[in-house]
C-alpha positions as CSV (number, residue, x, y, z in Angstrom):
1,M,19.5,7.4,22.4
2,P,20.5,6.9,18.8
3,K,21.4,10.0,16.8
4,V,20.3,10.3,13.2
5,D,21.9,12.2,10.4
6,A,19.3,13.8,8.1
7,Y,18.5,16.7,5.8
8,A,16.0,19.3,7.1
9,A,14.5,22.7,6.2
10,M,14.6,25.1,9.1
11,E,11.9,27.3,7.9
12,A,9.1,27.4,5.2
13,G,10.7,27.2,1.8
14,G,14.1,26.7,3.3
15,E,16.9,24.7,1.7
16,L,17.5,21.2,3.0
17,R,20.7,21.2,5.1
18,P,22.4,18.6,7.2
19,Y,20.7,18.1,10.5
20,T,21.1,15.6,13.4
21,F,18.4,14.6,15.8
22,E,17.9,12.0,18.5
23,L,15.5,9.2,17.7
24,G,14.4,8.7,21.3
25,E,13.7,5.4,23.0
26,L,12.1,2.6,21.0
27,E,8.4,2.2,22.1
28,A,6.6,-1.1,22.2
29,D,4.8,-0.5,18.8
30,D,7.8,1.2,17.0
31,I,9.8,0.0,14.1
32,D,13.2,1.5,13.2
33,I,14.0,1.4,9.5
34,Q,17.5,1.9,8.0
35,V,16.6,4.0,4.9
36,R,18.0,2.6,1.7
37,H,15.9,4.7,-0.8
38,V,13.6,7.7,-0.5
39,G,11.4,9.3,-3.1
40,L,10.6,13.0,-3.5
41,C,6.9,13.8,-3.9
42,H,5.1,17.1,-4.4
43,S,3.6,16.6,-0.9
44,D,7.2,16.8,0.5
45,L,7.5,20.2,-1.2
46,S,4.1,21.3,0.1
47,M,5.0,20.3,3.6
48,R,8.4,22.0,3.4
49,N,6.6,25.2,2.4
50,N,3.9,24.7,5.1
51,E,1.2,25.1,2.4
52,W,-1.2,23.0,4.6
53,G,-0.4,24.6,7.9
54,L,0.8,21.2,9.4
55,T,4.6,21.6,9.2
56,Q,6.8,21.7,12.3
57,Y,10.4,22.8,11.8
58,P,13.1,21.6,11.5
59,F,11.3,19.6,8.8
60,V,12.8,16.3,7.5
61,P,10.8,15.3,4.3
62,G,10.4,11.9,2.8
63,H,7.3,9.7,3.1
64,E,8.2,7.3,0.3
65,V,10.8,5.1,2.0
66,A,12.2,1.7,1.2
67,G,14.6,0.2,3.8
68,V,15.5,-2.6,6.1
69,V,14.1,-3.1,9.6
70,E,16.7,-2.4,12.2
71,A,14.8,-2.7,15.5
72,V,11.3,-3.6,16.6
73,G,9.3,-2.8,19.7
74,T,8.0,-5.6,22.0
75,N,4.5,-5.5,20.5
76,V,5.6,-5.8,16.9
77,K,5.0,-9.2,15.5
78,H,4.4,-8.7,11.7
79,V,8.0,-7.8,10.8
80,K,11.4,-8.7,12.1
81,V,14.9,-7.3,12.0
82,G,16.4,-7.7,8.5
83,D,13.0,-7.6,6.7
84,R,12.7,-5.2,3.7
85,V,9.9,-2.7,4.2
86,G,8.3,0.3,2.7
87,L,6.9,3.4,4.5
88,G,4.3,5.7,2.9
89,W,2.3,8.8,3.8
90,H,0.8,7.0,6.8
91,S,3.1,5.5,9.4
92,G,0.5,4.1,11.7
93,Y,-3.2,3.5,12.2
94,C,-5.6,3.4,15.2
95,N,-6.6,-0.2,14.4
96,S,-9.9,0.3,16.3
97,C,-12.1,2.4,14.0
98,A,-14.6,0.7,11.6
99,Q,-12.3,1.2,8.6
100,C,-9.3,-0.4,10.2
101,L,-11.4,-3.3,11.6
102,S,-12.7,-3.9,8.0
103,G,-9.1,-3.8,6.5
104,D,-9.4,-0.4,5.0
105,H,-6.5,1.2,7.0
106,N,-5.9,3.7,4.2
107,I,-9.1,5.5,5.3
108,C,-8.5,5.2,9.1
109,D,-10.2,7.8,11.3
110,A,-7.0,8.7,13.1
111,P,-3.8,7.8,11.1
112,S,-0.3,8.9,12.0
113,M,1.4,10.8,9.1
114,T,5.0,10.0,8.4
115,I,6.1,13.7,7.8
116,A,3.6,15.6,10.0
117,G,4.8,15.9,13.6
118,R,7.7,13.5,13.0
119,H,10.8,13.3,10.9
120,G,10.7,11.6,7.5
121,G,13.0,9.5,5.3
122,F,15.5,12.1,4.2
123,A,17.6,10.6,6.9
124,Y,19.7,7.4,7.5
125,H,17.0,6.1,9.8
126,V,13.3,6.6,10.2
127,R,10.8,5.4,12.8
């Protein structure tokens, strides 16, 4: 399994420190992105401080990512290795609720958040 170098807070309000984690096996719907640029948003700070009660530690912030596709799962057809992509607050959608089916993914009933329950883009790679 690929290892990823990142920066993480180990506790609420903690300083970002070097941190390494394993990315895990690439699933059929996954896209691995080599991070080229990442922004810092107040939401990253709120998550680092666990202001919304959602944060899991160690916490790797970064939900404003620009990068290049490094690997795609077998079900991924809309991007290919080498494509330039962006990753925002949501990293996935259910694709079955009324909002998704009408093209309004941003108001999906069950979105996956990039930095809640997973590591964000203050890393060399993000999934």
